C-alpha positions as CSV (number, residue, x, y, z in Angstrom):
1,M,-19.1,21.1,-27.9
2,A,-18.4,18.8,-25.1
3,G,-16.2,15.8,-25.6
4,R,-17.3,12.2,-25.3
5,P,-17.9,11.1,-21.7
6,R,-15.1,8.9,-20.2
7,T,-16.3,5.3,-20.2
8,I,-13.1,4.0,-18.5
9,T,-12.3,5.4,-15.1
10,D,-8.9,6.6,-13.9
11,E,-9.1,3.9,-11.2
12,R,-9.3,1.2,-13.8
13,L,-6.4,2.6,-15.8
14,L,-4.2,3.1,-12.7
15,A,-5.1,-0.5,-11.6
16,A,-3.7,-1.6,-14.9
17,V,-0.5,0.3,-14.2
18,A,-0.1,-1.8,-11.0
19,T,-0.7,-5.0,-12.9
20,A,1.7,-4.1,-15.7
21,I,4.4,-3.1,-13.1
22,G,4.0,-6.5,-11.5
23,K,4.5,-8.2,-14.8
24,A,7.3,-6.1,-16.4
25,G,8.8,-4.0,-13.7
26,P,9.1,-0.2,-13.9
27,A,12.2,-0.1,-16.1
28,D,10.6,-2.2,-18.9
29,L,7.1,-0.7,-18.5
30,T,5.5,0.8,-21.6
31,L,2.3,2.6,-22.3
32,A,1.4,-0.2,-24.7
33,Q,1.6,-2.7,-21.9
34,V,-0.6,-0.6,-19.6
35,A,-3.1,-0.1,-22.4
36,R,-3.3,-3.8,-23.0
37,E,-4.0,-4.5,-19.3
38,A,-6.7,-1.8,-19.3
39,G,-8.3,-2.7,-22.6
40,V,-7.7,0.7,-24.2
41,T,-5.5,2.2,-26.8
42,T,-2.1,3.7,-26.1
43,G,-3.5,6.9,-27.6
44,A,-6.3,7.0,-24.9
45,L,-3.6,6.8,-22.2
46,V,-1.6,9.6,-23.8
47,Q,-4.8,11.7,-24.1
48,R,-5.6,11.2,-20.5
49,F,-2.2,11.4,-18.9
50,G,0.1,13.0,-21.5
51,S,3.0,10.6,-21.2
52,K,4.4,7.6,-19.4
53,R,5.7,10.0,-16.7
54,G,2.3,11.6,-16.4
55,L,0.8,8.2,-15.9
56,L,3.3,7.2,-13.3
57,L,2.7,10.5,-11.4
58,A,-1.0,9.8,-11.4
59,F,-0.3,6.2,-10.2
60,S,1.9,7.4,-7.3
61,R,-0.7,10.1,-6.3
62,R,-3.7,7.8,-6.3
63,G,-2.5,5.3,-3.8
64,T,-3.0,7.2,-0.5
65,D,-6.8,7.6,-0.4
66,E,-7.2,4.0,-1.6
67,F,-5.0,2.4,1.0
68,I,-6.2,4.6,3.9
69,A,-9.8,3.7,3.0
70,G,-8.9,0.0,2.9
71,M,-7.2,0.3,6.3
72,R,-10.2,2.0,7.8
73,A,-12.6,-0.6,6.5
74,A,-10.6,-3.5,7.9
75,Y,-10.1,-1.7,11.2
76,E,-13.9,-1.1,11.6
77,R,-14.8,-4.7,10.8
78,A,-12.6,-6.0,13.6
79,P,-14.0,-6.9,17.1
80,D,-11.7,-4.6,19.0
81,P,-9.0,-1.9,18.4
82,V,-6.0,-4.3,18.7
83,E,-7.4,-6.8,16.2
84,G,-8.4,-3.8,14.1
85,L,-4.9,-2.6,14.0
86,I,-3.6,-6.0,12.9
87,S,-6.3,-6.4,10.3
88,A,-5.7,-2.9,9.0
89,L,-2.1,-3.7,8.4
90,V,-2.7,-7.1,6.9
91,S,-5.3,-5.6,4.5
92,L,-2.6,-3.4,2.9
93,V,-0.7,-6.3,1.4
94,G,-3.6,-6.7,-1.0
95,A,-3.8,-9.6,-3.3
96,E,-1.1,-12.2,-3.0
97,M,1.6,-12.0,-5.6
98,S,4.6,-13.9,-6.6
99,P,8.1,-13.0,-5.3
100,R,8.9,-11.8,-8.9
101,E,5.9,-9.5,-9.0
102,F,6.8,-8.2,-5.5
103,A,10.3,-7.5,-6.7
104,H,9.0,-5.5,-9.6
105,H,6.8,-3.4,-7.2
106,L,9.9,-3.0,-4.9
107,A,11.8,-1.7,-8.0
108,Y,9.0,0.9,-8.4
109,L,9.4,2.0,-4.8
110,N,13.1,2.5,-5.6
111,L,12.1,4.7,-8.6
112,E,9.7,6.7,-6.3
113,L,12.5,7.2,-3.7
114,A,15.0,8.4,-6.3
115,D,12.6,10.9,-7.9
116,E,11.4,13.9,-5.8
117,E,8.2,14.4,-7.7
118,L,7.2,10.7,-7.3
119,R,8.5,10.7,-3.6
120,A,6.2,13.6,-2.5
121,P,3.0,11.6,-2.7
122,L,4.7,8.6,-1.1
123,V,5.8,10.7,1.9
124,A,2.3,12.1,2.2
125,G,0.8,8.6,2.1
126,R,3.2,7.2,4.7
127,T,2.5,10.2,7.0
128,R,-1.3,9.4,6.8
129,F,-0.5,5.8,7.4
130,R,1.4,6.6,10.6
131,E,-1.4,8.9,11.8
132,C,-3.8,6.0,11.4
133,L,-1.5,3.7,13.4
134,A,-1.2,6.2,16.2
135,E,-5.0,6.6,16.2
136,Y,-5.6,2.8,16.3
137,L,-3.1,2.5,19.2
138,A,-4.8,5.3,21.0
139,D,-8.1,3.5,20.6
140,G,-6.5,0.3,22.1
141,I,-5.2,2.3,25.0
142,S,-8.5,4.0,25.6
143,A,-10.3,0.6,25.5
144,G,-7.9,-0.7,28.2
145,L,-6.5,-3.3,25.8
146,L,-3.0,-1.8,25.4
147,R,-0.4,-0.1,27.7
148,V,2.0,1.8,25.4
149,P,4.4,4.2,27.1
150,D,5.6,5.8,23.8
151,V,3.1,5.7,20.9
152,P,5.3,7.5,18.3
153,A,8.1,5.0,19.0
154,L,5.8,2.0,18.5
155,V,4.4,3.6,15.4
156,E,7.9,3.8,14.0
157,V,8.5,0.1,14.8
158,I,5.3,-1.1,13.2
159,D,5.9,1.0,10.1
160,A,9.4,-0.6,9.7
161,L,7.9,-4.0,10.5
162,W,5.3,-3.6,7.8
163,H,8.0,-3.1,5.1
164,G,10.6,-5.5,6.6
165,T,8.3,-8.4,7.0
166,Q,7.3,-8.3,3.3
167,I,10.9,-8.2,2.2
168,S,11.6,-11.2,4.5
169,W,8.7,-13.0,2.9
170,A,10.2,-12.3,-0.6
171,L,13.5,-13.7,0.6
172,F,12.3,-16.9,2.2
173,R,9.1,-17.5,0.2
174,D,7.4,-19.4,2.9
175,G,3.6,-19.0,3.3
176,T,1.9,-15.8,2.4
177,R,2.8,-12.1,3.0
178,A,-0.5,-11.7,4.9
179,D,0.3,-14.6,7.3
180,H,3.9,-13.3,7.8
181,L,2.7,-9.8,8.6
182,R,-0.1,-10.9,10.9
183,A,2.3,-13.1,12.9
184,A,5.0,-10.4,13.1
185,V,2.6,-7.6,14.2
186,T,0.9,-9.9,16.8
187,T,4.3,-10.7,18.2
188,V,5.3,-7.0,18.4
189,L,2.1,-6.0,20.1
190,A,2.0,-8.9,22.6
191,P,4.1,-7.1,25.3
192,Y,1.9,-4.1,25.2
193,R,-1.4,-5.9,25.7
194,T,-2.8,-5.4,29.2
195,G,-2.3,-8.6,31.3
196,A,0.7,-9.7,29.1
């Protein structure tokens, strides 16, 4: 006999994890908090993911496809490859959050870096992220909009900039993360634009 169909998607449950992490931080996160955010019982989470660790593993694994799809959509909406690259990066900051929420998500990143099983999907995601950056830069070069002598080196810089700008925003708390990131990436790309 087949079980009841799932009425609540994994995506909704894992989005609730992100919200709960932003509110409580990973150290204080409980299944009950996630369940409240998702509007389900704690038992439903245990049935679906087995444990808090199982839930966190699913949360870490789900991010890659989602953020790559978001990047691609933002890139394709832009008028040219350079603006597309900037828009793709800015799209990844997602909804604005308070510095406290950002600190909680940064604490989760620390957890991922310290745990090999959680780190593996993070590395896979960042590898795909860098591949997208290289592709978008190559498109800008092909379109005659950029002159980049060392694409892998610029990808490394942009990747570091993406992280560092958000931490800088959390420190100084001026404006939005999206505005800070857009300004920083625009500045870094300026010398590579043809005619600059």
